[in-house]
N, CA, C and O atoms as a GROMACS GRO file, in nm:
protein
  316
    1UNK      N    1   0.064  -0.133   0.032
    1UNK     CA    2  -0.008   0.003   0.010
    1UNK      C    3   0.091   0.118   0.006
    1UNK      O    4   0.210   0.106   0.038
    2UNK      N    5   0.036   0.224  -0.034
    2UNK     CA    6   0.112   0.354  -0.079
    2UNK      C    7   0.071   0.461   0.033
    2UNK      O    8  -0.041   0.512   0.036
    3UNK      N    9   0.170   0.488   0.121
    3UNK     CA   10   0.130   0.590   0.238
    3UNK      C   11   0.173   0.740   0.177
    3UNK      O   12   0.293   0.768   0.176
    4UNK      N   13   0.087   0.825   0.133
    4UNK     CA   14   0.145   0.996   0.068
    4UNK      C   15   0.138   1.056   0.210
    4UNK      O   16   0.058   1.068   0.302
    5UNK      N   17   0.243   1.082   0.183
    5UNK     CA   18   0.341   1.204   0.280
    5UNK      C   19   0.339   1.357   0.223
    5UNK      O   20   0.356   1.369   0.102
    6UNK      N   21   0.317   1.488   0.312
    6UNK     CA   22   0.288   1.541   0.243
    6UNK      C   23   0.351   1.672   0.321
    6UNK      O   24   0.392   1.624   0.426
    7UNK      N   25   0.379   1.811   0.323
    7UNK     CA   26   0.409   1.877   0.434
    7UNK      C   27   0.287   1.964   0.450
    7UNK      O   28   0.212   1.980   0.354
    8UNK      N   29   0.262   2.022   0.565
    8UNK     CA   30   0.154   2.113   0.576
    8UNK      C   31   0.202   2.254   0.687
    8UNK      O   32   0.257   2.259   0.797
    9UNK      N   33   0.149   2.359   0.591
    9UNK     CA   34   0.223   2.475   0.636
    9UNK      C   35   0.152   2.479   0.781
    9UNK      O   36   0.226   2.511   0.874
   10UNK      N   37   0.042   2.455   0.806
   10UNK     CA   38   0.006   2.519   0.899
   10UNK      C   39   0.014   2.464   1.069
   10UNK      O   40  -0.026   2.513   1.175
   11UNK      N   41   0.087   2.337   1.032
   11UNK     CA   42   0.112   2.292   1.146
   11UNK      C   43   0.280   2.262   1.183
   11UNK      O   44   0.329   2.218   1.287
   12UNK      N   45   0.365   2.317   1.019
   12UNK     CA   46   0.470   2.302   1.009
   12UNK      C   47   0.512   2.143   1.019
   12UNK      O   48   0.614   2.124   1.086
   13UNK      N   49   0.473   2.067   0.983
   13UNK     CA   50   0.497   1.914   1.001
   13UNK      C   51   0.460   1.835   0.884
   13UNK      O   52   0.368   1.865   0.808
   14UNK      N   53   0.569   1.688   0.868
   14UNK     CA   54   0.530   1.613   0.775
   14UNK      C   55   0.392   1.523   0.824
   14UNK      O   56   0.406   1.457   0.927
   15UNK      N   57   0.245   1.517   0.748
   15UNK     CA   58   0.169   1.432   0.741
   15UNK      C   59   0.146   1.332   0.629
   15UNK      O   60   0.183   1.330   0.512
   16UNK      N   61   0.062   1.237   0.713
   16UNK     CA   62   0.066   1.128   0.594
   16UNK      C   63  -0.125   1.106   0.591
   16UNK      O   64  -0.214   1.150   0.663
   17UNK      N   65  -0.122   1.023   0.478
   17UNK     CA   66  -0.245   1.005   0.455
   17UNK      C   67  -0.256   0.857   0.382
   17UNK      O   68  -0.182   0.801   0.300
   18UNK      N   69  -0.389   0.813   0.452
   18UNK     CA   70  -0.366   0.594   0.453
   18UNK      C   71  -0.324   0.574   0.312
   18UNK      O   72  -0.291   0.685   0.271
   19UNK      N   73  -0.313   0.497   0.232
   19UNK     CA   74  -0.371   0.418   0.111
   19UNK      C   75  -0.510   0.374   0.140
   19UNK      O   76  -0.562   0.377   0.252
   20UNK      N   77  -0.564   0.334   0.029
   20UNK     CA   78  -0.648   0.230   0.040
   20UNK      C   79  -0.670   0.138   0.126
   20UNK      O   80  -0.584   0.050   0.132
   21UNK      N   81  -0.765   0.131   0.199
   21UNK     CA   82  -0.796  -0.004   0.332
   21UNK      C   83  -0.630  -0.023   0.426
   21UNK      O   84  -0.601  -0.115   0.502
   22UNK      N   85  -0.536   0.103   0.386
   22UNK     CA   86  -0.456   0.140   0.542
   22UNK      C   87  -0.459   0.170   0.660
   22UNK      O   88  -0.531   0.269   0.671
   23UNK      N   89  -0.413   0.134   0.774
   23UNK     CA   90  -0.465   0.238   0.890
   23UNK      C   91  -0.364   0.329   0.925
   23UNK      O   92  -0.255   0.271   0.922
   24UNK      N   93  -0.356   0.426   0.951
   24UNK     CA   94  -0.268   0.484   0.990
   24UNK      C   95  -0.200   0.475   1.143
   24UNK      O   96  -0.273   0.496   1.240
   25UNK      N   97  -0.055   0.441   1.162
   25UNK     CA   98   0.009   0.419   1.301
   25UNK      C   99  -0.074   0.283   1.339
   25UNK      O  100  -0.101   0.268   1.458
   26UNK      N  101  -0.128   0.153   1.217
   26UNK     CA  102  -0.166   0.040   1.265
   26UNK      C  103  -0.066  -0.058   1.262
   26UNK      O  104  -0.020  -0.062   1.148
   27UNK      N  105  -0.004  -0.154   1.350
   27UNK     CA  106   0.086  -0.198   1.333
   27UNK      C  107   0.027  -0.359   1.239
   27UNK      O  108   0.102  -0.417   1.162
   28UNK      N  109  -0.118  -0.407   1.269
   28UNK     CA  110  -0.176  -0.461   1.199
   28UNK      C  111  -0.285  -0.435   1.090
   28UNK      O  112  -0.376  -0.359   1.123
   29UNK      N  113  -0.286  -0.473   1.001
   29UNK     CA  114  -0.367  -0.412   0.858
   29UNK      C  115  -0.499  -0.498   0.894
   29UNK      O  116  -0.495  -0.575   0.990
   30UNK      N  117  -0.572  -0.488   0.845
   30UNK     CA  118  -0.757  -0.516   0.810
   30UNK      C  119  -0.739  -0.681   0.743
   30UNK      O  120  -0.817  -0.776   0.746
   31UNK      N  121  -0.609  -0.670   0.685
   31UNK     CA  122  -0.679  -0.770   0.582
   31UNK      C  123  -0.585  -0.912   0.659
   31UNK      O  124  -0.587  -1.028   0.618
   32UNK      N  125  -0.539  -0.878   0.731
   32UNK     CA  126  -0.444  -0.966   0.875
   32UNK      C  127  -0.541  -0.978   0.986
   32UNK      O  128  -0.547  -1.078   1.057
   33UNK      N  129  -0.610  -0.882   0.997
   33UNK     CA  130  -0.682  -0.876   1.120
   33UNK      C  131  -0.833  -0.963   1.055
   33UNK      O  132  -0.895  -1.037   1.132
   34UNK      N  133  -0.870  -0.948   0.940
   34UNK     CA  134  -0.949  -1.088   0.890
   34UNK      C  135  -0.932  -1.172   0.885
   34UNK      O  136  -1.018  -1.255   0.913
   35UNK      N  137  -0.782  -1.216   0.837
   35UNK     CA  138  -0.735  -1.322   0.855
   35UNK      C  139  -0.720  -1.396   1.000
   35UNK      O  140  -0.725  -1.519   1.010
   36UNK      N  141  -0.706  -1.326   1.088
   36UNK     CA  142  -0.678  -1.392   1.232
   36UNK      C  143  -0.851  -1.466   1.255
   36UNK      O  144  -0.876  -1.579   1.298
   37UNK      N  145  -0.980  -1.329   1.196
   37UNK     CA  146  -1.102  -1.395   1.296
   37UNK      C  147  -1.105  -1.515   1.195
   37UNK      O  148  -1.088  -1.618   1.260
   38UNK      N  149  -1.119  -1.542   1.065
   38UNK     CA  150  -1.132  -1.636   0.981
   38UNK      C  151  -1.063  -1.748   1.072
   38UNK      O  152  -1.132  -1.835   1.123
   39UNK      N  153  -0.888  -1.741   1.094
   39UNK     CA  154  -0.849  -1.891   1.195
   39UNK      C  155  -0.919  -1.928   1.275
   39UNK      O  156  -0.952  -2.046   1.283
   40UNK      N  157  -0.962  -1.830   1.360
   40UNK     CA  158  -1.054  -1.838   1.452
   40UNK      C  159  -1.238  -1.862   1.476
   40UNK      O  160  -1.298  -1.938   1.553
   41UNK      N  161  -1.270  -1.798   1.411
   41UNK     CA  162  -1.423  -1.845   1.380
   41UNK      C  163  -1.457  -1.951   1.260
   41UNK      O  164  -1.560  -2.018   1.259
   42UNK      N  165  -1.336  -1.959   1.139
   42UNK     CA  166  -1.394  -2.059   1.049
   42UNK      C  167  -1.306  -2.211   1.116
   42UNK      O  168  -1.375  -2.313   1.128
   43UNK      N  169  -1.182  -2.215   1.148
   43UNK     CA  170  -1.063  -2.340   1.141
   43UNK      C  171  -1.053  -2.323   1.326
   43UNK      O  172  -0.963  -2.392   1.374
   44UNK      N  173  -1.132  -2.244   1.424
   44UNK     CA  174  -1.135  -2.285   1.559
   44UNK      C  175  -0.975  -2.315   1.594
   44UNK      O  176  -0.921  -2.419   1.631
   45UNK      N  177  -0.923  -2.184   1.567
   45UNK     CA  178  -0.775  -2.202   1.631
   45UNK      C  179  -0.792  -2.080   1.715
   45UNK      O  180  -0.845  -1.968   1.714
   46UNK      N  181  -0.702  -2.180   1.807
   46UNK     CA  182  -0.705  -2.089   1.970
   46UNK      C  183  -0.626  -1.945   1.938
   46UNK      O  184  -0.563  -1.941   1.833
   47UNK      N  185  -0.626  -1.807   2.038
   47UNK     CA  186  -0.548  -1.730   1.989
   47UNK      C  187  -0.438  -1.743   1.961
   47UNK      O  188  -0.389  -1.695   1.859
   48UNK      N  189  -0.373  -1.815   2.047
   48UNK     CA  190  -0.168  -1.842   2.104
   48UNK      C  191  -0.161  -1.958   1.956
   48UNK      O  192  -0.046  -1.980   1.917
   49UNK      N  193  -0.272  -2.025   1.881
   49UNK     CA  194  -0.220  -2.092   1.748
   49UNK      C  195  -0.211  -1.946   1.645
   49UNK      O  196  -0.115  -1.905   1.580
   50UNK      N  197  -0.298  -1.910   1.654
   50UNK     CA  198  -0.285  -1.753   1.550
   50UNK      C  199  -0.201  -1.651   1.546
   50UNK      O  200  -0.164  -1.591   1.445
   51UNK      N  201  -0.168  -1.629   1.667
   51UNK     CA  202  -0.038  -1.578   1.686
   51UNK      C  203   0.086  -1.631   1.659
   51UNK      O  204   0.170  -1.556   1.608
   52UNK      N  205   0.121  -1.766   1.686
   52UNK     CA  206   0.204  -1.839   1.645
   52UNK      C  207   0.218  -1.859   1.494
   52UNK      O  208   0.329  -1.890   1.453
   53UNK      N  209   0.104  -1.843   1.395
   53UNK     CA  210   0.098  -1.882   1.299
   53UNK      C  211   0.154  -1.767   1.198
   53UNK      O  212   0.214  -1.795   1.094
   54UNK      N  213   0.126  -1.623   1.244
   54UNK     CA  214   0.142  -1.529   1.189
   54UNK      C  215   0.298  -1.470   1.217
   54UNK      O  216   0.365  -1.388   1.154
   55UNK      N  217   0.325  -1.543   1.330
   55UNK     CA  218   0.481  -1.532   1.383
   55UNK      C  219   0.540  -1.616   1.267
   55UNK      O  220   0.593  -1.543   1.183
   56UNK      N  221   0.548  -1.768   1.235
   56UNK     CA  222   0.613  -1.850   1.161
   56UNK      C  223   0.593  -1.797   1.002
   56UNK      O  224   0.676  -1.791   0.911
   57UNK      N  225   0.468  -1.765   1.005
   57UNK     CA  226   0.475  -1.766   0.805
   57UNK      C  227   0.509  -1.626   0.767
   57UNK      O  228   0.552  -1.601   0.654
   58UNK      N  229   0.489  -1.513   0.877
   58UNK     CA  230   0.473  -1.386   0.747
   58UNK      C  231   0.554  -1.291   0.849
   58UNK      O  232   0.524  -1.174   0.825
   59UNK      N  233   0.636  -1.299   0.944
   59UNK     CA  234   0.720  -1.257   1.053
   59UNK      C  235   0.659  -1.113   1.160
   59UNK      O  236   0.715  -1.008   1.192
   60UNK      N  237   0.512  -1.171   1.195
   60UNK     CA  238   0.436  -1.059   1.234
   60UNK      C  239   0.432  -1.119   1.332
   60UNK      O  240   0.368  -1.222   1.352
   61UNK      N  241   0.532  -1.035   1.442
   61UNK     CA  242   0.513  -1.071   1.557
   61UNK      C  243   0.365  -0.993   1.647
   61UNK      O  244   0.342  -0.880   1.603
   62UNK      N  245   0.270  -1.037   1.757
   62UNK     CA  246   0.217  -1.008   1.801
   62UNK      C  247   0.163  -1.114   1.937
   62UNK      O  248   0.148  -1.235   1.920
   63UNK      N  249   0.140  -1.051   2.060
   63UNK     CA  250   0.080  -1.121   2.201
   63UNK      C  251  -0.019  -1.171   2.166
   63UNK      O  252  -0.080  -1.109   2.079
   64UNK      N  253  -0.066  -1.272   2.202
   64UNK     CA  254  -0.251  -1.398   2.184
   64UNK      C  255  -0.316  -1.259   2.223
   64UNK      O  256  -0.384  -1.197   2.140
   65UNK      N  257  -0.301  -1.230   2.298
   65UNK     CA  258  -0.424  -1.123   2.335
   65UNK      C  259  -0.439  -1.003   2.229
   65UNK      O  260  -0.539  -0.931   2.241
   66UNK      N  261  -0.346  -0.978   2.127
   66UNK     CA  262  -0.408  -0.925   2.021
   66UNK      C  263  -0.506  -0.965   1.925
   66UNK      O  264  -0.588  -0.912   1.851
   67UNK      N  265  -0.457  -1.106   1.962
   67UNK     CA  266  -0.616  -1.157   1.833
   67UNK      C  267  -0.766  -1.161   1.921
   67UNK      O  268  -0.881  -1.148   1.880
   68UNK      N  269  -0.727  -1.179   2.022
   68UNK     CA  270  -0.834  -1.128   2.113
   68UNK      C  271  -0.913  -1.004   2.086
   68UNK      O  272  -1.036  -1.007   2.083
   69UNK      N  273  -0.829  -0.869   2.064
   69UNK     CA  274  -0.857  -0.786   2.070
   69UNK      C  275  -0.929  -0.745   1.910
   69UNK      O  276  -1.032  -0.680   1.894
   70UNK      N  277  -0.861  -0.790   1.826
   70UNK     CA  278  -0.928  -0.765   1.707
   70UNK      C  279  -1.044  -0.834   1.663
   70UNK      O  280  -1.081  -0.821   1.546
   71UNK      N  281  -1.112  -0.911   1.748
   71UNK     CA  282  -1.243  -0.987   1.782
   71UNK      C  283  -1.311  -0.869   1.839
   71UNK      O  284  -1.395  -0.805   1.775
   72UNK      N  285  -1.273  -0.841   1.960
   72UNK     CA  286  -1.364  -0.681   2.016
   72UNK      C  287  -1.382  -0.574   1.896
   72UNK      O  288  -1.479  -0.500   1.882
   73UNK      N  289  -1.283  -0.581   1.826
   73UNK     CA  290  -1.270  -0.413   1.737
   73UNK      C  291  -1.406  -0.491   1.598
   73UNK      O  292  -1.497  -0.424   1.549
   74UNK      N  293  -1.386  -0.595   1.574
   74UNK     CA  294  -1.457  -0.664   1.494
   74UNK      C  295  -1.621  -0.632   1.508
   74UNK      O  296  -1.696  -0.566   1.436
   75UNK      N  297  -1.645  -0.711   1.640
   75UNK     CA  298  -1.759  -0.673   1.704
   75UNK      C  299  -1.854  -0.525   1.710
   75UNK      O  300  -1.976  -0.518   1.700
   76UNK      N  301  -1.754  -0.410   1.732
   76UNK     CA  302  -1.785  -0.301   1.752
   76UNK      C  303  -1.802  -0.210   1.608
   76UNK      O  304  -1.876  -0.112   1.603
   77UNK      N  305  -1.712  -0.266   1.479
   77UNK     CA  306  -1.709  -0.239   1.408
   77UNK      C  307  -1.880  -0.275   1.324
   77UNK      O  308  -1.942  -0.194   1.255
   78UNK      N  309  -1.921  -0.411   1.354
   78UNK     CA  310  -2.011  -0.455   1.285
   78UNK      C  311  -2.170  -0.410   1.364
   78UNK      O  312  -2.273  -0.408   1.297
   79UNK      N  313  -2.169  -0.379   1.501
   79UNK     CA  314  -2.283  -0.310   1.549
   79UNK      C  315  -2.311  -0.190   1.493
   79UNK      O  316  -2.408  -0.125   1.531
   0.00000   0.00000   0.00000
């Protein structure tokens, strides 16, 4: 994804604009979160196994509690 950066003369600093589907400042993007939810609810994988899967296959490390947080974010988004 492309992150567009530009200079803001008002606040005198560089500012970023997210690319399509990108979340600024987010370590885990929406595709990874959706994949974690799929693993949890379709394949019945535990949060610990989901965390291990991402670390081993993609080098993306997060604690198992983060996978639980993805579920909470999805529940808020769909409500």
